[in-house]
N, C-alpha and C positions, 0 to 999 in steps of 0.2 A: 231368399235362401231356397235352394232346391229341396223338394220334399224328402229326399233320402238323407240330406244333411240334417234336417229337422228331426227326422226319426232317430238318427244316431245320437243327437243331443238328448232326446227324450229317454232313449234306452239307457244312456249313461247316467242321467239324473235318477232314473227309477232304480237302477241297480245299486247305486250308492245309498239311496234312501232305504231300500229294503235291507241292505247289509247292516245299516244302523238299527233299524226297527226290529229286524229278525221276527217277522210274523210267525206265530205258532212255534217259536223257539228254534226255527230252522237255522242251521249254521250259516255264518257269513259267506263261506266259500261258495255255497250253492247259488246265492243271489248274484255274486260277481261273475263266477264262471258261467252261470246260466245266462246272464246278460251277454257275455262274450260269445257263447255258442249261438244264441239267438241272432246276433248280428251276422254270423256266418251263414246260418240257415236261411235267413231272409235276404242274403246276398247284399247286405249293406257294407260288407267287407269281404274280400275274396279269401278263400282258404290259404292261398299263398301269402297274402299280406298278414293274415292271422298267425301263421307259422313263423314268419319273420319277426313279428312283434313278440311272440313267445320266446324266440331265440335271443332277443335283445336282453332278456332277463336272466340268461344263463349264469352270469357271474353273481347276480343277486341270489339265485337259488342255492348255489354252492355256499355262499357266505352264510346265508340263513341256516342251512342244514348243519354247517359246522358249528355255528353258535348255539343252535338248539341242542346239538349233541353234547357240547360242553356244559350247558345248563343242566341237562339231564344227569350228566356225570357228577356235577357239583351237588345236585340234590341227592343222588344215590349215596354219596360218601359224606353227607352231613355238613357240607360247607355252609349251606344256608342257615342251618341251626346254629352253627358256631358264630357266623357273622351276626346273626340276630342277637345272640346272647351278649356278644361284645358291645353292640350298639346300645342295647338296653342298659347294660352295666355302666357304660360311660355316660349315659344320659342322667344317671343318678336321680331318677324320679321326675325329671323335668321333660315335659312334652316339647317345649321349645328347643331344648338341647338335643333331643332325639331328632327333631325336625332338621336342625342344622347339620348334625352328623350324617344323616341319610342324604342330605343335599350335597354335601362335600363328596361323599362316597360316590353318589350318582354322577357328579361332574367328572370324577377321575375315571370311572368306568366308561363314560361316554367319550372322553378325550382319547383314551388309549385302546378301547375295544369297540368303539362305535356306538351310535345311538340305538341301533337295533339290539346290541348286546345288553344295553341298559334295560330295555323292555323285557328281554328274554331272561337275563341272568339276575338283574337286581330286583325285579318285581317279586319273584317268589321269596327272596330273602326278606324283603320288607314286610310281606304278608306274615311271615313267621315272626318277625320282630314285634309287630303290633299285637299279634295274638298273645305273645309272652308278656307284653307290657299292659295288656288289657286296655288299650287306647283306641280312640276313634280312628279307623284305618284311612279315612278319606284324605286328610292332609298329606299323609306319608305316601299314599299311592299316587296322588297328584304330582308329587315330587318326581317320581319315576318317569311320568309322561312329559312333564314340562322341562326338566333338566336334560332329557334326551334330545330335545330340540335346541334348547338354549346354549348348550355347550358343544353343539355339533359342527362348529367351524373353527375350533381351536387348532386342529390339525386336519390335513386332507383326509385322513382315515376316519375321522370322527363321524362322518356321515357318507355313505356310498354316493349320495346325490352330489357331493362335492366333485367326485371324479367324473360324474356324468356331465356336470355343467362345464368343467374346464377341459375334460377329455385330453386331447393331445397337447393342449397348451398349458398343462398344469405347471405353475411356477415352482422354482426351487423352494425348499423349506424356509430358508432365511427370508426370501421375498414374500412367501406366504405369511409369515409372522408380521412382516412390515405392513401387509394389507389388512390382516384380520385379527391380530393379537389384541389390540386395544378394543376393537369392536366386540370380541369374544368376552373379554373381561367385563365390559360394561353389560353385555347381554346376560351373563351369568349373575352378576350382582343385581341388576334391575329385576330379573325374573325372581330371584330370591326375595327381594323386598316386597314385590307386588303379590307374590304367592303367599308369603307369610301374612300379609295384611288381609288377604282374602280368607285365610284359614284362622284368623285371630281368635274367633270364638271357640273353635275346636281345640285350640292349643292352650287354653286356660286350664289351670289345675294340674294335679300330679298324676302319677300312674304307678303301676306295680313296681315294687323294688325287689321282691323275693323271687328273683329269676335264678334258676338252677344253672350253675357254671357248666359249660359244655366244653369238652376236650376234643380237639380235632384229631381224627385218626391219621395214621400214616398215609392211607389212601387219599384222605382229604387234603393233606399237605401236598401230596403229589399232584392233586387236581389243581390246587392254587398255583403251584409251580407251572402247571400246564397252561393256565390262563396267562401267566406272565410270559411264557414262551410265545403264545399266540399274539400277544401285544407286540412283542419284538418282531415277530414275522410280519405283522401288519405294517409296522413302521418301516421295515426293510423293503417290503414290496412297494410301499408308497414312494419311498425315496428313489427306487429304481424305475418308477413309472409303470409298475405292473398292476394287473387286475388283482383284486383282493380275494375273490371267491375261491379259486382253486387252492392258493396257499392256506387259507383258513380251513377249508374242508379237509385237505390232506393232513394238516397238522392236528386237527381235532380227531380225525380217525386214528392217527398214529398214537395219540395220547390215550384215547379210549381203548384201543386195542392193547396197548402195553399194560394199562392198569387192569383191564379185564383178565389178562393172562396172569399178572402178578397176584391179583386178589382171587383168582379162580372164579370169576363171575361170568355168567352167560351174557354176552353182548346183545343178544336179541331182546333181553329185558329192557336195556337202555333204548334200543331203537323203537320198541313198542310205546315207550312213554313220550315220544316226540310228537308234537302237533303237526303232522305232515300236511294237514289241510291248508296250512299257511302257503305252501308252494303253489298249488293251483289257484289260490286266491290272488297271489301276486301275478301269476301268469295271466289270469283274467283281467287284472288291472291294466297290464301292458297291451292287451288286445283292445280293450275299451278305449284306451288313450290313443292307440294307433288309428282307430276309426275316427276319433275326435279330431286328431291332427289332420287327417285327410278331409274332414268336414269343415275346415277353415280355421282351426285353432292355431296352427303354425303360422299361417299368413297373417292372422290378427296379431299374434305375438311379435312377429318380425316388423310389421308396420308400426306398432307401438314403440318398439325400441328405436327404430329409425327416427321417429318423431321426438322421442325423449332426448336424443343426442343433440337436438337443437335447443333444448331448455337450458336455463342456468344450472350450474353443476349441482347445487344443493337441492333445488326443486326437482331436477331429473332423478337424482339418487333417491329421494324420499318417495317420489311417485313410483319409481321402478320397484323399490323394495315393498311398498304397500300393495301395489297391483299384483305382483307375483306372490306376495305373502297371502293375500286374500284368496288368490287363485288356487293355491295349494289345497285349500279347504274344500274346493269343489272338485278338484281333479286328483289330488294326492301328490305329495311333493316329489316322489321319485319319478313317476311318469312326466310330471310337469317339468322336472329337471331335464329330461330328455328333450322336450319341446323347447324349453328355454335355452338349453345348450346349443341346439341346432340353430335356433333363431339368433343367438348371440354371434355365432360364427358367420351366418349368412349376412347379418347386418353389420359385420365387422365392428362389433362393440368391444371396447377395451377399457382398461383403467377403472375408474371409480364406478361407472355405470354397471360394469360386469360384476364388480364386488357387491353392489347393491342388489343385483339380481340374485346372487348366491345367498346373501343375508335373508332375502325374502323367501327363497326356497327352503332354507334351514330353519329359520325362526318363525316364519308365518304360520306353520302348522299348529302352533300353540293356541290357535283360536278355537279349533274343534277337533273331535275325535277322528274325523276323516282326513285330517291334514297331512299326516305322514305315515309311512309304513310302520315306523317305530310305535306310534300311538295305536295303530290297529293291532299290532302284536301285543302291546300292553293290554288292550281291551280283551283280547283272546286269553291272555294269561290270567287276568283276574276273574274272568268268567269261568275258567277251568276250576277255580276254587270257590265257585258259587258266590262271588262278590260282584256287585253290579254298581257301576257309576253311569248315570244316565247322560245322554248327549247334552241335555239342557244344563245339568250340573256342571259339566266340563265347560260348556260354552260360557256360562256366567263367570267362571274364573278366567277363562281365556280372553273374554272381552275386556278385562282389566289388565291382565298380564301381558298379552301379546302386543297391543299397540304401544304400551309404555316402553317395553324392552326394544321393540323394533325401531321406534323413533330414536332412542338414545344410542342404540348400536349403529344405526345408519349415520347419525351425526358423528359418532366416534370414528367411523370409517372415513368420513370426510375430513375431519379436523385433526385426528390423532394418528395419521399415517406416518410411517417412518420415511 
């Protein structure tokens, strides 16, 4: 391996590690963006290549900006407090029941608004819920991270990585269901069972019942309606084969603008509350992976897929989903989706093997906090509230949850296709 290639792999590993550890409490964005800038300064990647890599994420930036704006709008108008009160009230003092309610809600948000929305929109609501219930927050916060990946291939819009992997060859919705519906149901069910088993000690006992009833304001109701509108826009854009970023961003801005005028609120307050550092962090990831791709990652992925096409169907599918799934935890699933998508097209991979690749891209990240963009967003959201879940704590749960769900989902994709 050339020295420049080795340097790129070292820079990548170092940037991801520092992002996790955050020495001296320095924000994640500085380590990732700093690593990307260092690659350019040291001429390990040209400025032109870096700019092209950044431009590849334009749709993702718009999508995230729109979702973060909606989350800030929901927080400002008390939607999270209202949802938290409803969840705690219906749990009726049972930690297990609250766990199940949040899990179902998380699945619905992921399916219709994407896994990134679950991280950005659901996590703050869950934090409010557990504070009201005076319960251990860890099991409920883990739901937000795990369901965001487990339910992310029910629909094409459930994860932006789905659109990256299939790109121009995205199948019609009916065919998508035939390929992934059974695997998605199995993934959601298996993840629930495994995660609940991991959290069994924390879920014992009762919790607070005396939760004050919260009434949703008119602005809050309009915000909820706005979220429903965004879900409809996403489904329509996906059905027409359009990118999701611009429709999401424009719709979110229109909703926020209309509500700000109606409620006579200063929209700058909303904008200031958004974690804008997420966007350069994602841009830095794209640059790092572009360099990694040029340093042999793409060729390695393509060669592996060509070889797997010669394997027996079930063996090839399991090997592909596991290899890609584990790989997402080193590279992150969205950039790896770009590499995998290009490799799938170059190797002319179709059918079950391509489905296995997508399952690995979507479900594999449940092994670690670096696996998916949604999990990184989740980590940032909980840190904003001064709540910390260590990489080791997440990994211990992921080591049980991810392999169990990945094997069953892949087998479902093999044997339960329409």
